[in-house]
C-alpha positions as CSV (number, residue, x, y, z in Angstrom):
1,M,-98.0,-8.3,44.0
2,E,-98.3,-9.9,41.0
3,V,-97.7,-8.7,37.9
4,K,-99.6,-9.9,34.6
5,D,-99.0,-9.7,30.7
6,S,-102.4,-9.0,28.6
7,N,-103.4,-12.0,29.0
8,G,-103.4,-12.2,32.6
9,T,-100.3,-14.5,32.7
10,I,-97.8,-13.8,35.4
11,L,-94.0,-12.4,34.9
12,S,-91.1,-12.1,37.0
13,N,-87.3,-11.1,36.8
14,G,-85.8,-12.3,33.8
15,D,-89.2,-13.2,31.8
16,S,-89.1,-12.3,28.0
17,V,-92.3,-10.3,26.9
18,T,-93.7,-9.1,23.1
19,L,-95.0,-6.5,22.3
20,I,-98.4,-6.8,21.0
21,K,-99.2,-2.9,19.9
22,D,-97.2,-0.5,17.9
23,L,-95.7,1.9,20.5
24,K,-93.7,5.4,20.1
25,V,-91.8,6.3,23.1
26,K,-92.0,9.6,24.3
27,G,-88.7,12.0,24.0
28,S,-87.4,10.2,20.8
29,S,-88.3,9.6,17.2
30,V,-88.4,5.5,18.0
31,T,-91.3,3.7,17.0
32,L,-91.6,-0.1,18.9
33,K,-93.1,-2.3,16.5
34,R,-95.8,-5.1,17.3
35,G,-94.2,-8.4,17.7
36,K,-90.2,-7.2,18.4
37,T,-89.3,-9.4,21.9
38,V,-87.6,-8.1,24.6
39,K,-85.8,-10.1,26.9
40,N,-84.8,-10.2,30.6
41,I,-87.3,-7.3,32.2
42,K,-87.1,-6.0,35.5
43,L,-89.9,-5.7,37.0
44,T,-90.8,-2.2,39.3
45,E,-93.0,-1.0,41.8
46,D,-95.6,-0.7,39.8
47,E,-97.5,-3.5,39.3
48,D,-98.9,-2.4,35.2
49,E,-95.1,-1.4,34.5
50,V,-92.1,-3.0,33.9
51,D,-89.0,-2.2,33.4
52,C,-86.8,-3.4,30.4
53,R,-83.3,-2.4,27.4
54,V,-84.8,-2.1,23.8
55,D,-82.3,-1.1,21.0
56,G,-79.9,0.3,24.1
57,M,-82.4,2.3,25.3
58,S,-83.3,1.9,29.0
59,I,-87.4,2.0,28.8
60,V,-90.6,1.4,30.7
61,L,-93.7,-0.5,29.6
62,K,-97.2,-0.8,30.2
63,T,-98.3,-4.4,30.9
64,A,-101.4,-4.1,28.9
65,F,-99.2,-3.9,25.6
66,L,-97.0,-7.1,26.7
67,K,-97.5,-10.9,26.3
68,K,-95.3,-13.7,27.8
69,A,-92.9,-15.1,24.6
């Protein structure tokens, strides 16, 4: 399974990615701003999602809103 970011670049475990859009976190009042770098991502079973930790929260992000840093 190949996991690709919004530009088509292949992602792997431990990569750093940058958000390309402001994202509201469901169930929280937190908004992740465009340009924020997320380090050490983990791939999931779904090729459209990655698991990561942002500001102490463990969340799942869609790869459509990420680009490899």
